[in-house]
C-alpha positions as CSV (number, residue, x, y, z in Angstrom):
1,X,130.2,93.1,106.9
2,X,127.0,91.3,107.3
3,X,128.6,88.0,108.4
4,X,130.9,89.9,111.6
5,X,128.8,88.4,114.9
6,X,128.9,90.8,118.2
7,X,129.4,88.8,121.5
8,X,126.2,88.8,123.8
9,X,123.7,90.0,121.5
10,X,120.4,87.7,123.0
11,X,117.5,89.9,122.4
12,X,116.2,92.5,120.0
13,X,113.1,94.9,120.5
14,X,110.6,95.5,117.2
15,X,108.2,98.3,117.9
16,X,105.2,100.0,115.6
17,X,102.8,102.7,115.9
18,X,101.3,101.0,118.6
19,X,104.1,101.3,121.0
20,X,103.5,105.2,120.8
21,X,99.9,105.0,121.7
22,X,100.9,105.2,125.8
23,X,102.6,108.7,124.9
24,X,99.3,110.2,123.2
25,X,100.5,109.5,119.2
26,X,97.4,108.0,117.7
27,X,98.0,104.5,116.2
28,X,97.8,103.8,112.5
29,X,94.0,102.8,112.6
30,X,92.8,106.3,114.1
31,X,95.8,108.5,112.5
32,X,93.2,109.6,110.2
33,X,90.3,110.1,112.7
34,X,88.9,114.0,112.2
35,X,91.4,114.6,109.2
36,X,89.5,116.9,106.7
37,X,89.7,114.8,103.4
38,X,87.3,117.7,101.6
39,X,84.6,117.0,99.2
40,X,84.6,116.2,96.8
41,X,87.8,115.3,96.1
42,X,90.7,113.1,95.2
43,X,91.3,112.4,98.9
44,X,87.8,111.3,99.4
45,X,88.0,109.1,96.7
46,X,90.8,107.4,98.2
47,X,89.4,107.4,101.5
48,X,86.1,105.6,100.3
49,X,87.9,103.3,98.7
50,X,89.8,102.3,101.6
51,X,86.7,102.0,104.0
52,X,85.1,99.7,100.7
53,X,88.4,97.4,101.1
54,X,89.1,97.2,104.9
55,X,85.8,99.0,106.5
56,X,88.3,101.7,107.7
57,X,90.2,104.6,106.1
58,X,93.4,103.2,106.7
59,X,96.7,105.5,105.5
60,X,98.4,103.0,104.4
61,X,95.8,102.3,101.8
62,X,94.8,106.0,101.3
63,X,98.4,107.2,100.6
64,X,99.4,104.0,98.2
65,X,96.2,105.2,96.0
66,X,97.4,108.7,96.0
67,X,101.1,107.7,95.2
68,X,100.1,105.0,92.8
69,X,98.1,108.3,90.7
70,X,101.5,110.5,91.0
71,X,103.4,107.7,89.2
72,X,100.5,106.7,86.9
73,X,101.6,107.7,83.2
74,X,99.0,109.2,80.7
75,X,99.7,106.1,78.2
76,X,99.3,103.4,80.6
77,X,96.8,100.8,79.9
78,X,95.0,101.7,83.1
79,X,95.2,105.2,83.1
80,X,92.2,106.3,81.0
81,X,89.4,103.8,82.4
82,X,90.9,105.2,85.8
83,X,90.5,109.6,84.6
84,X,86.9,108.1,83.5
85,X,86.0,107.3,86.8
86,X,87.8,109.9,88.6
87,X,86.0,112.2,86.5
88,X,82.5,110.9,87.6
89,X,82.9,111.7,91.3
90,X,85.4,115.2,91.1
91,X,85.7,118.1,88.2
92,X,89.1,116.9,86.8
93,X,89.2,117.7,83.1
94,X,93.2,116.2,82.7
95,X,95.3,113.3,83.5
96,X,98.0,116.4,84.7
97,X,95.1,117.8,86.9
98,X,94.6,114.3,88.6
99,X,98.2,113.7,89.2
100,X,98.5,117.3,90.9
101,X,95.7,116.7,93.3
102,X,97.0,113.4,93.8
103,X,100.1,115.2,94.9
104,X,98.9,117.8,96.8
105,X,96.5,115.3,98.7
106,X,99.7,113.2,99.4
107,X,101.7,116.1,101.1
108,X,98.5,117.3,103.4
109,X,99.1,113.8,104.4
110,X,102.7,113.8,105.4
111,X,101.8,117.3,106.7
112,X,99.1,115.8,109.3
113,X,101.7,112.7,110.0
114,X,104.6,115.0,111.1
115,X,101.9,117.0,113.2
116,X,100.6,114.0,114.8
117,X,104.3,112.8,115.5
118,X,105.9,115.9,117.0
119,X,103.4,115.8,119.8
120,X,103.5,113.3,123.1
121,X,103.7,112.7,126.4
122,X,107.7,112.9,127.5
123,X,107.6,112.1,131.2
124,X,105.9,108.5,130.4
125,X,108.1,107.3,128.0
126,X,110.7,105.8,131.0
127,X,108.0,104.9,132.9
128,X,106.5,102.5,130.1
129,X,109.7,101.3,128.8
130,X,111.6,100.8,132.3
131,X,110.8,97.0,132.5
132,X,111.6,96.1,129.0
133,X,115.1,97.9,129.3
134,X,116.1,96.7,132.2
135,X,115.5,93.2,130.8
136,X,117.2,94.0,127.6
137,X,120.3,95.4,129.3
138,X,120.3,92.2,131.5
139,X,120.0,90.0,128.5
140,X,122.4,92.1,125.7
141,X,125.3,92.9,128.7
142,X,123.9,96.9,129.3
143,X,123.1,97.1,125.6
144,X,119.6,97.7,124.6
145,X,118.5,97.5,120.5
146,X,115.6,98.7,119.6
147,X,114.2,98.5,116.2
148,X,111.5,100.5,115.2
149,X,109.1,101.8,112.0
150,X,108.2,105.1,114.3
151,X,109.3,108.5,113.4
152,X,108.5,110.4,116.5
153,X,111.1,111.0,119.3
154,X,109.8,109.4,121.8
155,X,113.0,107.7,122.7
156,X,115.6,110.4,121.5
157,X,113.8,112.7,124.2
158,X,115.5,110.1,127.4
159,X,118.3,112.0,126.1
160,X,117.8,115.2,126.5
161,X,119.2,117.2,129.7
162,X,116.0,116.7,131.4
163,X,115.3,113.4,130.1
164,X,113.7,110.7,132.9
165,X,116.0,108.0,132.1
166,X,118.1,106.0,134.4
167,X,121.5,106.5,133.3
168,X,123.1,103.5,135.2
169,X,120.7,101.8,132.4
170,X,121.0,103.7,129.4
171,X,124.4,105.6,129.6
172,X,125.0,106.1,125.9
173,X,122.6,106.7,122.9
174,X,123.8,105.2,119.5
175,X,121.8,105.9,116.4
176,X,123.9,105.5,113.1
177,X,124.7,109.8,113.4
178,X,128.0,111.5,114.3
179,X,128.8,114.9,114.7
180,X,130.4,115.9,111.9
181,X,133.9,118.3,113.0
182,X,132.8,121.9,111.3
183,X,129.3,121.1,110.1
184,X,127.5,121.8,113.3
185,X,125.2,119.0,112.7
186,X,125.2,115.4,113.1
187,X,125.8,112.9,109.8
188,X,124.3,109.8,108.7
189,X,127.2,107.2,110.0
190,X,125.8,103.5,110.0
191,X,129.1,102.0,110.9
192,X,128.7,103.8,114.6
193,X,126.6,100.7,115.1
194,X,128.9,98.5,114.2
195,X,132.0,100.3,116.0
196,X,129.9,100.4,119.4
197,X,128.6,97.2,119.2
198,X,132.3,95.8,118.3
199,X,133.5,97.5,121.5
200,X,130.4,96.8,124.1
201,X,129.5,100.4,124.7
202,X,126.6,100.2,126.9
203,X,123.4,102.1,126.4
204,X,120.3,102.5,123.4
205,X,120.9,101.3,120.0
206,X,118.1,103.2,117.9
207,X,117.6,101.8,114.7
208,X,115.0,104.0,112.8
209,X,114.2,101.4,110.5
210,X,111.8,104.1,108.2
211,X,113.2,107.3,109.3
212,X,112.8,109.9,111.5
213,X,111.1,113.5,111.7
214,X,113.8,115.2,112.3
215,X,116.0,113.2,109.1
216,X,117.0,115.4,106.2
217,X,118.7,115.3,102.8
218,X,121.3,118.4,103.1
219,X,119.8,120.9,100.6
220,X,123.3,120.7,98.4
221,X,124.3,117.2,98.7
222,X,121.6,114.8,98.5
223,X,123.7,111.9,99.4
224,X,124.4,113.4,103.2
225,X,121.6,112.8,105.8
226,X,121.4,115.0,108.9
227,X,119.7,115.6,112.1
228,X,117.7,118.9,112.3
229,X,116.5,120.3,115.6
230,X,113.2,121.2,113.8
231,X,110.5,118.5,112.9
232,X,108.2,120.0,110.0
233,X,108.3,118.0,107.3
234,X,110.3,119.8,104.3
235,X,111.0,118.3,100.9
236,X,114.2,117.1,102.1
237,X,112.4,115.2,104.7
238,X,114.0,111.0,104.9
239,X,111.2,109.0,105.8
240,X,109.3,106.0,104.3
241,X,106.0,107.2,104.8
242,X,103.1,104.8,105.5
243,X,102.1,102.7,102.0
244,X,102.0,99.4,101.2
245,X,104.6,99.3,98.6
246,X,108.2,100.0,100.0
247,X,111.5,100.6,98.4
248,X,114.1,101.2,100.8
249,X,117.5,103.1,99.6
250,X,120.1,104.5,101.7
251,X,119.9,104.6,104.4
252,X,116.9,102.4,105.0
253,X,118.4,99.6,103.2
254,X,121.4,99.6,105.8
255,X,119.1,99.4,108.3
256,X,117.3,96.9,107.5
257,X,120.7,94.9,106.6
258,X,121.6,95.7,110.0
259,X,117.9,94.2,111.4
260,X,118.6,91.0,109.2
261,X,122.4,90.3,110.5
262,X,121.4,90.8,114.4
263,X,118.3,88.7,113.8
264,X,120.7,86.0,112.8
265,X,122.6,86.2,115.8
266,X,119.8,87.0,118.2
267,X,117.8,84.3,120.4
268,X,114.9,86.5,120.8
269,X,112.6,89.2,119.4
270,X,110.4,91.0,121.5
271,X,107.6,92.6,119.1
272,X,105.2,95.3,120.6
273,X,102.7,97.6,119.1
274,X,103.8,96.2,115.5
275,X,100.9,94.5,113.4
276,X,103.8,92.9,110.9
277,X,101.9,94.4,107.8
278,X,105.5,95.6,106.1
279,X,106.1,92.8,103.8
280,X,110.1,93.6,103.8
281,X,110.0,93.0,107.7
282,X,108.1,90.0,107.7
283,X,110.6,88.4,105.1
284,X,113.6,89.0,107.5
285,X,111.9,87.7,110.3
286,X,110.8,84.6,108.4
287,X,114.5,84.2,106.8
288,X,116.1,84.7,110.0
289,X,114.1,82.2,111.8
290,X,114.6,79.7,109.0
291,X,118.3,80.0,109.2
292,X,118.6,80.9,113.1
293,X,116.6,77.8,114.8
294,X,117.2,79.5,118.5
295,X,115.4,82.3,117.2
296,X,112.1,83.1,119.1
297,X,109.6,85.5,118.2
298,X,107.0,87.0,121.0
299,X,104.8,89.1,119.9
300,X,103.0,91.0,122.8
301,X,99.7,92.7,121.6
302,X,96.1,92.7,122.4
303,X,95.3,91.7,118.9
304,X,97.9,89.0,118.7
305,X,94.8,86.5,117.2
306,X,94.1,89.2,114.4
307,X,98.0,89.5,113.6
308,X,98.7,85.6,113.5
309,X,95.4,85.2,111.3
310,X,96.9,87.8,109.1
311,X,100.3,86.2,108.5
312,X,98.5,83.2,108.0
313,X,96.8,84.9,105.0
314,X,100.0,86.5,103.6
315,X,101.5,82.7,103.6
316,X,103.7,84.2,106.3
317,X,105.2,81.2,108.3
318,X,106.9,82.8,111.5
319,X,106.8,81.0,114.5
320,X,105.2,83.3,117.2
321,X,105.3,82.8,120.7
322,X,101.7,85.2,121.5
323,X,101.1,86.7,124.3
324,X,97.8,88.8,124.5
325,X,99.2,92.2,126.4
326,X,99.0,95.7,125.5
327,X,102.0,97.9,125.8
328,X,102.3,100.0,128.9
329,X,99.5,98.0,130.9
330,X,100.4,96.4,134.0
331,X,99.8,93.5,132.3
332,X,102.9,93.9,129.9
333,X,105.1,95.1,132.6
334,X,103.9,92.3,135.2
335,X,105.2,90.0,131.7
336,X,108.6,91.5,131.4
337,X,109.0,90.8,135.4
338,X,107.4,88.1,136.6
339,X,108.0,86.2,133.0
340,X,111.0,86.9,130.9
341,X,113.9,88.9,133.6
342,X,112.6,86.0,136.1
343,X,113.9,83.1,133.3
344,X,116.6,85.2,132.5
345,X,117.9,85.5,136.4
346,X,117.4,82.2,136.7
347,X,119.7,80.9,133.6
348,X,122.7,83.4,134.9
349,X,122.6,81.9,138.2
350,X,123.0,78.4,136.3
């Protein structure tokens, strides 16, 4: 029920790729550093196109180009001039051959994403997140709500037997999955979020807006989404890979709906490591702020000016409180402790 209210939810956190950088996972701007594009190849054409548009090899732009080719039909108006242009750079003779190369290149990129996101430094995660989670714990009566576009398992790792978290801060983990009796694996059950929020269950609520390395569709039942132990890419992986155009389906539509719902109730959204390039995210934040006049958007990023300028260019009217700090830095910790937490405690004492 999108109109359901949950008592005591004041602060939400939104994280992007920059939030995983302190743990050794590259930011999106550096995701393709050192990646062998091959020459000549359709991947090289995509990389060169991105370089001319953005002065960088942008993984979203490259993937968008490759997926556009995959979806193109031979009778499309753009197909013939496109194929003629491609033939000037690489040796393809048919439209189907170009589509096949684009599919193979996109699969290589997806494999690369899984490899890069599966390796990180778990010993640093709690140290970096602790003060932010302590603050959210204070604000939300023991509930820490994190929405993320990241695929990695840095936060899930806190709940492993040797995880570094403090159990009094994060006693439980809720991610929208539930153990299916007799199945031997966890399956997608988004009502778990509502039930636990309704019950006031304390702990970390993790909403992975773009999916996760270990999420899979059942090989025989595509409507069943489960969590796998292995994180290698498969044809059944459930992820929205980087691209400029995102068309959410289940489970992503349910996760975005929950984001919109909770934004209507919160008074604060803290954004770290996220440049807000995702139009769906921007639209939902802007719509929520227009309806919920108590909602403050706190953008914590070393590139706040660039992000703000980009939002202006997109005619996006999100009102931001800007903090020029890097996630995981001493300045970020001081901001949380000295400004946010101190202010919250003062209000509680009143």
